[in-house]
N, C-alpha and C positions, 0 to 999 in steps of 0.2 A: 504494500500500500504506500502511496505517496501523497503528501499534503499538496493539494492543487493550487493553493494560494500562496503568494509571496509574503515574506515577512512585512514588507512595506504596505501591502494591501491589508494585512491583518491589523496593523497599527492604525491604518487610515479608517478602517471600518470595524471597530471593536465590537459592535453589536452583532456582526455576522460571524463572530468567532465563537459563538456559543454552541453551535451544532457541530460537534467533532465528527460525527458519523458521515454526514454529507460532505464534509470538507476533504475527505480522503478519496483518492482515485485508485482503482484496482489496476495493478500492473501485471502480476504473474503469480502463479501458485506452484509450489514445489512439493514433491512427495518423497518422504524418507521412510526407512523401514521401521525405525523405533522413535519413541517420543523423546525429543532432545531435552537435556537438562541445561545446556548452554547454547546460546545463539549469539553470534558476533558478526556484525556487518563489517566487511573488510573494505576500507576506503582506499587502500593502496591499489595502484594499477597493476593488474596481473597480466603478464605477457606484453607489457607496454601499451595496452589498450585501456585508456582512461574511462571509456564508456562501458566497460565490462563491470558488472556488479558481482561480487562474490560474497558468500556467506559461509562462516565456519560454524558447524554444529557439533556438539559433543554429547555423546550418550554412551551408557554402559562403560566400556573400557577403551573408547577410541574417539578420535576427532576426525570428522570428514569435512570436505570443502565442496560447496555447490557453486557453480558458475552460471551466470545468467544465460550464456550462450547455449550450453548443453542441457542445463536443468537437471542433471544427474549428479548424485553424490559420489565423490571419489575419496578413497581412504587417504588421509593425510598423515596420521600418526596413531599408533596403537600402543597401549601400555603393555609392558612385558607380561607374557603369559604366566599365570600362577600368582599374580599380584592383584590384590583387591584394590580396585581403582575408585577414588573419590575425585571426580572432576571439579575443579575450582573455577577456572576462568580461561579465556582465550583473548589475548590483547594484540591489537594491530600495531606493528612496529616497522622501523626501517633499519637496514644494515647495509651501509655503503650504497644508499639509494635503491636498494632492492627490497621488495615487500617481504615481510617476515612476520611470523606469529610467535608470541610468547605463550606457550601452553602450560598451564599450571594444573597439576593433579597430585593428590596426596600432599607431601611436603616438598615436591620437586617442581622446578621450573625448567622447561625445555624450549630451546629456540629452534623453530622449524621454518626453513625457507619454503616459499610457495613454489619456487621454480625447480626444486630438487626433490627427488624421490627417496634418496638415501637419508636415513635418520641417524645423525651423529649426535652422541651425547657428550661431546668434548666440552661444550660450554654450559652444560647443565649445572645448576646450583640448587641447594637444598635449604629449606627453612628449618628452624629449630622445632617447630610444631606445625600441624596442618592448619593452614589459614582458612577463614571463611570468606574473606574478600581480599582482592588485590587491587591496588591503585598504582598506576605508573605515572610518574611525573619526573621527566628527565632532569638530572641524571640518577634519580632515585626510584626505587620500587618499594612500596610499603605493603606489608601483610598485616591483616587484622584477624586475630583469633578471638576467642571468647574472653581472654584475660591478658593478652599482650599485644603490643604494637612493635613490629620488627621492620627496621629500615635497612635496605641494602643498596649497593651500587648496581645499576642495571648493566654496566659495562662488563663487570667481572663477577658480580654476585658477592663481593666482599661485604661483610657485616659492618654497618655504621653504628647502629644503636638498637638496643632492645629495652622496652619500657613495660613494666607491669601495670596494667590498668584493668581492675576487676569489672566484669560485666561490660566489656568493650563492645560497641556496636557501631559499624559504619552506617551513616545516614545517607550521605550523598557525596559525590566527587565530580560532578559535572563541571562546575566552575571552580570553587574552592572545596576543600575537604572538610566535611562536617561529620563529627562522630560524638557519641555519648559514652560516658563511663561513670563509675561510682565516684561521688565527691571525694576529693583527696583526704579530707579529715576523717573519712570512714575507712581509709586503707588500714591494712593489718599493722598493728603497732601503735595506732593512734586511739584505740578504743578506751584505754584507761584515762587519757587526757580528756576525751570527749565525755565520759561518764562524770568526771569531776566538774567539767564545765556545765553539764546539765544539772547536777545537784546544786551548784551555785546559782544557776539561772532560776531554778525552781524556788529557792529561798527568797530571791529578790523579786520574783514576778508574782503578780496576783491573777494571772491568767488561769482559766479552768484546766483541769487535768486532761491528758490526751485521751482520745477515744479508746475504749477497751477493745474495739474491733481492729485496731491498728496492729499489724504484725511486727514483733520486735526485730524480725529478720529483714524488714524492708529498709533499704538505704536510699537516700536521694541520689539522683544522677545529675551530672553536669554536662552541658553541651559545649563543645569546643569547635573552633574553626582554625584550620591551617591554610593561609592564602597560598595558592599555587605559585604566585610570583616570589614567595619566600623560598621556594624550593628551586625555582628556575631563573630567578633574577633578583632585582633590587626590591626591597620591601618598602612600601610607602607608609606614611604615618597612619596609625589606627588608634583612636582614642576612646572607642566605645567601651563602656563598663556597665556592669550590672548595678542596680540599686541595692544599697546596703551590702556592697561587696567588702568583705573583710580581708585584711592583709594577713597572709600566712607565709612565713619564711620558708617552710618546707615545700609549700606549694610553688612558691616562686622559684625554688631550686629545681623542681620538676619541670617548670616551664622553661627555665634557662637551658636544661638539658636537651630541649627540642629545637635548638637554634642551629640551623644548617643553611647553606646557600650554595648557589652555583653562579659563576661570573657572567654567564650569558644564557639567555632563554632561547628556546627553539620552538617552532610551531608544531613539529612532529617529533615523537620519541625516537631515539636512536641509541644503539649500544656500541657503535663503532668508535674505537679509539682514534681512527683517522678522521672521522667526521665530527669529532667532539673534542673540546679542550680538555686538558688534564683536570680531573675533578679534585677539588680541594675542600677541606672541611673548615668552615668559618662559623664561629659560634656567636655571631652578632646579627645575622640577617634573617633567621627564621623565628617567627613569633607565633605562639599558640595563644589564641584569643578565647576567653571564656565569655559565653553569651547566655 
């Protein structure tokens, strides 16, 4: 399906943007043997033809590619036999201006060129645990698990940083990266201080007691934002703060540990050392914003 109106037309006629069903135009339908768990539209030109649309679908223990010209699925990569496969994601990349996919399954990331049939594992790298979501922002690739965030270099897979974040959940990564995690004051090791603060607050407050139906295991969540330009370029000023935001030295240290940068931004992801500047670690240009 394709949206038949331009963005300028939608902005000019906002009232006509309410019926999303009528706004789409039917293009083509593809048939595959199994129900896919992953569908990725490949924006890179395959075979030098920029008009060709390709789709990567993942199901069971394999990744297939469907081209608009043939409409049939071709085997792209299969997980080694005897291995229980958990497919995570398929990300469209470039390597020396050639289209390439980063296929993630279990705790492994595999680089697969679309123009090659041989599957080499020379450049594969592994996460410390199985991720639930993958975000690529050159020169970094970020894995989100249920309780950790892991940052690596996409060029060689070297580990940059791992951070413990209970109940971590990726929300969106279309523009900037938004995620939620347990409030830092409820991290393990801070409960004794929190209980003392609560007892002091109860003595000083005249507010009614908490609801008896509230579970003691429930912990508040915080919403964070990582600007993509903090990972790929220069960070601009950002002064937004929450109302009644408290200063916490330990929380500030956790925020400072998330400061990374790259000297030059790119419009498309690449892992080529020849197509990319040497990556350096700068602890002054990545900012984690609490919202």
